[in-house]
KOLLUMVEX-252968 format. One record per atom (N, C-alpha, C, O): y, z, x; residue number from 1; atom name; residue in one letter. Coordinates in nm, 3 decimals, always signed. Each point is the difference from the previous one (the first is absolute). Layout:
N
{{Y, Z, X}, NUM, "CA", "a"};
...
This chain:
76
{{-0.117, +0.000, +0.084}, 1, "N", "m"};
{{+0.117, +0.000, -0.084}, 1, "CA", "m"};
{{+0.123, +0.000, +0.089}, 1, "C", "m"};
{{+0.007, +0.075, +0.098}, 1, "O", "m"};
{{+0.090, -0.158, -0.132}, 2, "N", "t"};
{{+0.121, -0.010, +0.081}, 2, "CA", "t"};
{{+0.094, +0.117, -0.030}, 2, "C", "t"};
{{-0.014, +0.069, -0.101}, 2, "O", "t"};
{{+0.109, -0.050, +0.190}, 3, "N", "y"};
{{+0.098, +0.105, -0.019}, 3, "CA", "y"};
{{+0.079, -0.019, -0.129}, 3, "C", "y"};
{{+0.027, +0.097, -0.071}, 3, "O", "y"};
{{+0.008, -0.220, +0.041}, 4, "N", "k"};
{{+0.076, -0.029, -0.122}, 4, "CA", "k"};
{{-0.080, +0.039, -0.124}, 4, "C", "k"};
{{+0.057, +0.053, -0.096}, 4, "O", "k"};
{{-0.187, -0.078, +0.097}, 5, "N", "d"};
{{-0.086, +0.036, -0.114}, 5, "CA", "d"};
{{-0.005, +0.151, -0.020}, 5, "C", "d"};
{{-0.008, +0.047, -0.113}, 5, "O", "d"};
{{+0.012, +0.028, +0.221}, 6, "N", "r"};
{{-0.007, +0.146, -0.010}, 6, "CA", "r"};
{{+0.128, +0.061, -0.055}, 6, "C", "r"};
{{-0.002, +0.115, -0.046}, 6, "O", "r"};
{{+0.112, -0.187, +0.049}, 7, "N", "l"};
{{+0.127, +0.054, -0.049}, 7, "CA", "l"};
{{+0.004, +0.011, -0.152}, 7, "C", "l"};
{{+0.067, +0.087, -0.054}, 7, "O", "l"};
{{-0.136, -0.173, -0.014}, 8, "N", "c"};
{{+0.005, -0.004, -0.147}, 8, "CA", "c"};
{{-0.121, +0.070, -0.059}, 8, "C", "c"};
{{-0.098, -0.063, -0.039}, 8, "O", "c"};
{{+0.106, +0.194, +0.033}, 9, "N", "c"};
{{-0.115, +0.077, -0.047}, 9, "CA", "c"};
{{+0.007, +0.035, -0.148}, 9, "C", "c"};
{{-0.102, +0.039, -0.058}, 9, "O", "c"};
{{+0.217, -0.050, -0.007}, 10, "N", "w"};
{{+0.012, +0.026, -0.143}, 10, "CA", "w"};
{{-0.018, -0.131, -0.074}, 10, "C", "w"};
{{+0.052, -0.104, +0.043}, 10, "O", "w"};
{{-0.125, +0.108, -0.153}, 11, "N", "a"};
{{-0.029, -0.123, -0.074}, 11, "CA", "a"};
{{+0.005, +0.026, -0.150}, 11, "C", "a"};
{{-0.009, +0.113, -0.046}, 11, "O", "a"};
{{+0.022, -0.222, -0.030}, 12, "N", "i"};
{{-0.012, +0.006, -0.144}, 12, "CA", "i"};
{{-0.126, -0.077, -0.037}, 12, "C", "i"};
{{-0.018, -0.115, +0.041}, 12, "O", "i"};
{{-0.068, +0.180, -0.119}, 13, "N", "a"};
{{-0.125, -0.061, -0.044}, 13, "CA", "a"};
{{+0.008, -0.029, -0.149}, 13, "C", "a"};
{{+0.060, +0.075, -0.077}, 13, "O", "a"};
{{-0.122, -0.185, +0.036}, 14, "N", "r"};
{{-0.004, -0.040, -0.141}, 14, "CA", "r"};
{{-0.145, -0.001, -0.048}, 14, "C", "r"};
{{-0.089, -0.046, +0.071}, 14, "O", "r"};
{{+0.068, +0.098, -0.192}, 15, "N", "l"};
{{-0.134, -0.001, -0.060}, 15, "CA", "l"};
{{-0.025, -0.135, -0.065}, 15, "C", "l"};
{{+0.076, -0.043, -0.087}, 15, "O", "l"};
{{-0.182, -0.025, +0.129}, 16, "N", "l"};
{{-0.038, -0.129, -0.056}, 16, "CA", "l"};
{{-0.092, +0.018, -0.120}, 16, "C", "l"};
{{-0.059, +0.107, -0.016}, 16, "O", "l"};
{{+0.046, -0.208, -0.070}, 17, "N", "p"};
{{-0.091, +0.010, -0.115}, 17, "CA", "p"};
{{-0.145, +0.027, +0.040}, 17, "C", "p"};
{{-0.077, +0.054, -0.079}, 17, "O", "p"};
{{+0.039, -0.090, +0.200}, 18, "N", "s"};
{{-0.136, +0.024, +0.048}, 18, "CA", "s"};
{{-0.019, +0.143, +0.051}, 18, "C", "s"};
{{-0.100, +0.030, +0.064}, 18, "O", "s"};
{{+0.197, +0.058, -0.093}, 19, "N", "q"};
{{-0.003, +0.140, +0.041}, 19, "CA", "q"};
{{+0.003, +0.018, +0.151}, 19, "C", "q"};
{{-0.051, +0.099, +0.052}, 19, "O", "q"};
{{+0.111, -0.192, +0.018}, 20, "N", "q"};
{{+0.023, +0.008, +0.144}, 20, "CA", "q"};
{{+0.150, +0.017, +0.024}, 20, "C", "q"};
{{+0.081, -0.051, -0.077}, 20, "O", "q"};
{{-0.046, +0.122, +0.182}, 21, "N", "w"};
{{+0.139, +0.015, +0.041}, 21, "CA", "w"};
{{+0.028, -0.102, +0.109}, 21, "C", "w"};
{{-0.084, -0.024, +0.086}, 21, "O", "w"};
{{+0.203, -0.036, -0.090}, 22, "N", "i"};
{{+0.041, -0.094, +0.105}, 22, "CA", "i"};
{{+0.139, +0.040, +0.048}, 22, "C", "i"};
{{+0.087, +0.034, -0.081}, 22, "O", "i"};
{{-0.066, -0.039, +0.212}, 23, "N", "i"};
{{+0.130, +0.032, +0.058}, 23, "CA", "i"};
{{+0.094, -0.116, -0.026}, 23, "C", "i"};
{{-0.031, -0.114, +0.035}, 23, "O", "i"};
{{+0.147, +0.143, -0.097}, 24, "N", "v"};
{{+0.095, -0.107, -0.031}, 24, "CA", "v"};
{{+0.123, +0.003, +0.090}, 24, "C", "v"};
{{+0.070, -0.100, +0.012}, 24, "O", "v"};
{{-0.043, +0.213, +0.053}, 25, "N", "a"};
{{+0.116, +0.010, +0.089}, 25, "CA", "a"};
{{-0.020, +0.115, +0.097}, 25, "C", "a"};
{{-0.069, +0.097, -0.031}, 25, "O", "a"};
{{+0.130, -0.109, +0.150}, 26, "N", "r"};
{{-0.007, +0.105, +0.103}, 26, "CA", "r"};
{{+0.141, +0.037, +0.043}, 26, "C", "r"};
{{+0.091, -0.083, +0.001}, 26, "O", "r"};
{{-0.074, +0.211, +0.036}, 27, "N", "f"};
{{+0.132, +0.052, +0.036}, 27, "CA", "f"};
{{-0.011, +0.096, +0.117}, 27, "C", "f"};
{{-0.105, +0.060, +0.022}, 27, "O", "f"};
{{+0.213, -0.046, +0.052}, 28, "N", "r"};
{{+0.004, +0.094, +0.112}, 28, "CA", "r"};
{{+0.021, +0.143, -0.047}, 28, "C", "r"};
{{-0.052, +0.093, +0.063}, 28, "O", "r"};
{{+0.126, -0.074, -0.171}, 29, "N", "s"};
{{+0.029, +0.137, -0.045}, 29, "CA", "s"};
{{-0.046, +0.022, -0.143}, 29, "C", "s"};
{{-0.010, -0.093, -0.079}, 29, "O", "s"};
{{-0.019, +0.219, +0.048}, 30, "N", "r"};
{{-0.042, +0.037, -0.135}, 30, "CA", "r"};
{{+0.112, -0.028, -0.100}, 30, "C", "r"};
{{-0.026, -0.045, -0.112}, 30, "O", "r"};
{{+0.150, +0.071, +0.151}, 31, "N", "s"};
{{+0.112, -0.021, -0.093}, 31, "CA", "s"};
{{+0.016, -0.148, -0.035}, 31, "C", "s"};
{{+0.033, -0.032, -0.115}, 31, "O", "s"};
{{-0.056, -0.057, +0.210}, 32, "N", "d"};
{{+0.005, -0.143, -0.030}, 32, "CA", "d"};
{{-0.110, -0.038, -0.099}, 32, "C", "d"};
{{+0.022, -0.076, -0.094}, 32, "O", "d"};
{{-0.143, +0.130, +0.117}, 33, "N", "a"};
{{-0.112, -0.028, -0.089}, 33, "CA", "a"};
{{+0.028, +0.055, -0.140}, 33, "C", "a"};
{{-0.028, -0.067, -0.099}, 33, "O", "a"};
{{+0.082, +0.188, +0.091}, 34, "N", "d"};
{{+0.031, +0.058, -0.131}, 34, "CA", "d"};
{{+0.105, -0.081, -0.074}, 34, "C", "d"};
{{-0.011, -0.019, -0.121}, 34, "O", "d"};
{{+0.113, -0.029, +0.191}, 35, "N", "g"};
{{+0.104, -0.081, -0.063}, 35, "CA", "g"};
{{-0.056, -0.129, -0.056}, 35, "C", "g"};
{{+0.035, -0.040, -0.111}, 35, "O", "g"};
{{-0.120, -0.026, +0.188}, 36, "N", "h"};
{{-0.060, -0.125, -0.048}, 36, "CA", "h"};
{{-0.098, +0.028, -0.113}, 36, "C", "h"};
{{-0.012, -0.079, -0.094}, 36, "O", "h"};
{{-0.058, +0.191, +0.102}, 37, "N", "f"};
{{-0.092, +0.041, -0.106}, 37, "CA", "f"};
{{+0.075, +0.018, -0.132}, 37, "C", "f"};
{{-0.046, -0.046, -0.105}, 37, "O", "f"};
{{+0.162, +0.111, +0.110}, 38, "N", "q"};
{{+0.081, +0.019, -0.121}, 38, "CA", "q"};
{{+0.042, -0.135, -0.058}, 38, "C", "q"};
{{-0.004, -0.020, -0.121}, 38, "O", "q"};
{{+0.045, -0.071, +0.208}, 39, "N", "f"};
{{+0.040, -0.134, -0.044}, 39, "CA", "f"};
{{-0.117, -0.071, -0.068}, 39, "C", "f"};
{{+0.017, -0.058, -0.107}, 39, "O", "f"};
{{-0.135, +0.061, +0.169}, 40, "N", "l"};
{{-0.117, -0.066, -0.058}, 40, "CA", "l"};
{{-0.038, +0.061, -0.134}, 40, "C", "l"};
{{-0.035, -0.071, -0.095}, 40, "O", "l"};
{{+0.041, +0.203, +0.087}, 41, "N", "r"};
{{-0.037, +0.069, -0.123}, 41, "CA", "r"};
{{+0.095, -0.035, -0.114}, 41, "C", "r"};
{{-0.041, -0.010, -0.116}, 41, "O", "r"};
{{+0.169, -0.010, +0.148}, 42, "N", "q"};
{{+0.097, -0.036, -0.103}, 42, "CA", "q"};
{{-0.009, -0.147, -0.041}, 42, "C", "q"};
{{+0.020, -0.033, -0.117}, 42, "O", "q"};
{{-0.049, -0.055, +0.212}, 43, "N", "t"};
{{-0.003, -0.142, -0.031}, 43, "CA", "t"};
{{-0.136, -0.047, -0.054}, 43, "C", "t"};
{{-0.006, -0.097, -0.075}, 43, "O", "t"};
{{-0.102, +0.166, +0.113}, 44, "N", "i"};
{{-0.134, -0.036, -0.047}, 44, "CA", "i"};
{{-0.067, +0.127, -0.051}, 44, "C", "i"};
{{-0.090, +0.053, +0.065}, 44, "O", "i"};
{{+0.131, -0.001, -0.182}, 45, "N", "p"};
{{-0.049, +0.130, -0.046}, 45, "CA", "p"};
{{-0.147, +0.003, -0.040}, 45, "C", "p"};
{{-0.060, +0.108, -0.001}, 45, "O", "p"};
{{-0.001, -0.222, -0.032}, 46, "N", "h"};
{{-0.139, -0.002, -0.045}, 46, "CA", "h"};
{{-0.101, -0.004, +0.115}, 46, "C", "h"};
{{-0.120, +0.004, -0.025}, 46, "O", "h"};
{{+0.167, -0.010, +0.150}, 47, "N", "v"};
{{-0.089, -0.005, +0.117}, 47, "CA", "v"};
{{+0.003, +0.136, +0.070}, 47, "C", "v"};
{{+0.106, +0.060, +0.015}, 47, "O", "v"};
{{-0.224, -0.013, +0.028}, 48, "N", "k"};
{{-0.009, +0.129, +0.069}, 48, "CA", "k"};
{{+0.018, -0.019, +0.151}, 48, "C", "k"};
{{-0.072, -0.077, +0.063}, 48, "O", "k"};
{{+0.170, +0.148, -0.007}, 49, "N", "f"};
{{+0.027, +0.000, +0.143}, 49, "CA", "f"};
{{-0.009, +0.143, +0.052}, 49, "C", "f"};
{{+0.022, +0.095, -0.074}, 49, "O", "f"};
{{-0.055, -0.080, +0.202}, 50, "N", "e"};
{{-0.003, +0.130, +0.068}, 50, "CA", "e"};
{{+0.058, -0.016, +0.140}, 50, "C", "e"};
{{-0.017, -0.104, +0.064}, 50, "O", "e"};
{{+0.086, +0.207, -0.017}, 51, "N", "v"};
{{+0.046, +0.004, +0.139}, 51, "CA", "v"};
{{-0.111, +0.067, +0.080}, 51, "C", "v"};
{{-0.047, +0.108, -0.036}, 51, "O", "v"};
{{+0.003, -0.172, +0.144}, 52, "N", "v"};
{{-0.109, +0.053, +0.082}, 52, "CA", "v"};
{{+0.040, +0.002, +0.147}, 52, "C", "v"};
{{+0.088, -0.074, +0.043}, 52, "O", "v"};
{{-0.155, +0.160, +0.033}, 53, "N", "f"};
{{+0.019, +0.006, +0.145}, 53, "CA", "f"};
{{-0.122, -0.064, +0.063}, 53, "C", "f"};
{{-0.113, +0.045, -0.021}, 53, "O", "f"};
{{+0.135, -0.149, +0.099}, 54, "N", "d"};
{{-0.108, -0.076, +0.062}, 54, "CA", "d"};
{{+0.001, +0.026, +0.150}, 54, "C", "d"};
{{+0.086, -0.051, +0.071}, 54, "O", "d"};
{{-0.181, +0.129, -0.024}, 55, "N", "r"};
{{-0.005, +0.035, +0.142}, 55, "CA", "r"};
{{-0.039, -0.118, +0.088}, 55, "C", "r"};
{{+0.043, -0.009, +0.115}, 55, "O", "r"};
{{-0.124, -0.080, -0.168}, 56, "N", "t"};
{{-0.049, -0.110, +0.083}, 56, "CA", "t"};
{{+0.092, -0.121, +0.000}, 56, "C", "t"};
{{+0.006, -0.073, +0.099}, 56, "O", "t"};
{{+0.066, +0.052, -0.209}, 57, "N", "g"};
{{+0.086, -0.118, -0.011}, 57, "CA", "g"};
{{-0.078, -0.127, -0.026}, 57, "C", "g"};
{{+0.057, -0.108, -0.001}, 57, "O", "g"};
{{-0.189, +0.120, -0.020}, 58, "N", "e"};
{{-0.083, -0.119, -0.017}, 58, "CA", "e"};
{{-0.059, -0.015, -0.138}, 58, "C", "e"};
{{-0.044, -0.109, -0.036}, 58, "O", "e"};
{{+0.042, +0.214, -0.043}, 59, "N", "s"};
{{-0.069, -0.009, -0.128}, 59, "CA", "s"};
{{+0.081, -0.077, -0.103}, 59, "C", "s"};
{{+0.123, +0.011, -0.005}, 59, "O", "s"};
{{-0.191, -0.088, -0.074}, 60, "N", "h"};
{{+0.064, -0.079, -0.104}, 60, "CA", "h"};
{{-0.051, +0.039, -0.138}, 60, "C", "h"};
{{+0.067, -0.025, -0.100}, 60, "O", "h"};
{{-0.185, +0.085, +0.094}, 61, "N", "r"};
{{-0.058, +0.036, -0.129}, 61, "CA", "r"};
{{-0.050, +0.144, +0.002}, 61, "C", "r"};
{{-0.050, +0.050, +0.101}, 61, "O", "r"};
{{+0.066, +0.015, -0.215}, 62, "N", "l"};
{{-0.050, +0.134, -0.024}, 62, "CA", "l"};
{{-0.081, -0.003, -0.128}, 62, "C", "l"};
{{+0.027, -0.082, -0.088}, 62, "O", "l"};
{{-0.125, +0.168, +0.076}, 63, "N", "s"};
{{-0.073, +0.006, -0.126}, 63, "CA", "s"};
{{+0.082, +0.073, -0.105}, 63, "C", "s"};
{{+0.088, +0.078, +0.035}, 63, "O", "s"};
{{-0.116, -0.101, -0.160}, 64, "N", "a"};
{{+0.076, +0.062, -0.109}, 64, "CA", "a"};
{{-0.025, +0.149, -0.009}, 64, "C", "a"};
{{+0.080, +0.072, -0.060}, 64, "O", "a"};
{{-0.188, -0.024, +0.117}, 65, "N", "l"};
{{-0.030, +0.143, -0.005}, 65, "CA", "l"};
{{+0.071, +0.077, +0.110}, 65, "C", "l"};
{{-0.020, +0.121, +0.013}, 65, "O", "l"};
{{+0.100, -0.187, +0.065}, 66, "N", "g"};
{{+0.073, +0.067, +0.107}, 66, "CA", "g"};
{{-0.074, +0.005, +0.131}, 66, "C", "g"};
{{+0.051, +0.056, +0.097}, 66, "O", "g"};
{{-0.170, -0.113, -0.092}, 67, "N", "h"};
{{-0.076, -0.006, +0.124}, 67, "CA", "h"};
{{+0.031, -0.130, +0.069}, 67, "C", "h"};
{{-0.038, -0.106, -0.049}, 67, "O", "h"};
{{+0.107, +0.110, +0.162}, 68, "N", "p"};
{{+0.042, -0.124, +0.063}, 68, "CA", "p"};
{{-0.115, -0.077, +0.061}, 68, "C", "p"};
{{-0.099, +0.057, +0.046}, 68, "O", "p"};
{{+0.116, -0.189, -0.046}, 69, "N", "s"};
{{-0.094, -0.082, +0.073}, 69, "CA", "s"};
{{+0.028, +0.010, +0.150}, 69, "C", "s"};
{{-0.087, -0.025, +0.083}, 69, "O", "s"};
{{+0.210, +0.061, -0.049}, 70, "N", "n"};
{{+0.043, +0.033, +0.135}, 70, "CA", "n"};
{{+0.073, +0.134, -0.009}, 70, "C", "n"};
{{+0.040, +0.039, -0.110}, 70, "O", "n"};
{{-0.022, +0.034, +0.220}, 71, "N", "p"};
{{+0.062, +0.132, -0.009}, 71, "CA", "p"};
{{+0.148, -0.002, -0.040}, 71, "C", "p"};
{{+0.088, -0.011, +0.085}, 71, "O", "p"};
{{-0.065, +0.022, -0.211}, 72, "N", "v"};
{{+0.137, +0.010, -0.053}, 72, "CA", "v"};
{{+0.000, +0.122, -0.091}, 72, "C", "v"};
{{-0.092, +0.019, -0.080}, 72, "O", "v"};
{{+0.193, +0.062, +0.092}, 73, "N", "t"};
{{+0.008, +0.119, -0.084}, 73, "CA", "t"};
{{+0.121, -0.009, -0.089}, 73, "C", "t"};
{{+0.105, -0.051, +0.040}, 73, "O", "t"};
{{-0.118, +0.101, -0.159}, 74, "N", "s"};
{{+0.112, -0.002, -0.094}, 74, "CA", "s"};
{{+0.103, +0.102, +0.040}, 74, "C", "s"};
{{-0.034, +0.112, +0.040}, 74, "O", "s"};
{{+0.158, -0.149, -0.051}, 75, "N", "a"};
{{+0.109, +0.090, +0.035}, 75, "CA", "a"};
{{+0.044, +0.083, -0.119}, 75, "C", "a"};
{{+0.084, +0.089, +0.014}, 75, "O", "a"};
{{-0.139, -0.116, -0.130}, 76, "N", "l"};
{{+0.041, +0.074, -0.120}, 76, "CA", "l"};
{{-0.096, +0.111, -0.032}, 76, "C", "l"};
{{+0.020, +0.072, -0.098}, 76, "O", "l"};
């Protein structure tokens, strides 16, 4: 993993109809992620989003039960 990839450890995950989570955006700070999360929640209210902390910077999907396919932990 490159240094640049390690800088963006906060992410926003979206729940897909297949009950999988997918990372839709990455941020350097929690406050940036929270701000974008608020925007997404207001503009797309019928879609479920979560702010997560991704230690690896590589995961793209999480299971709907909160068990990651890669080591990602929920920040909420």
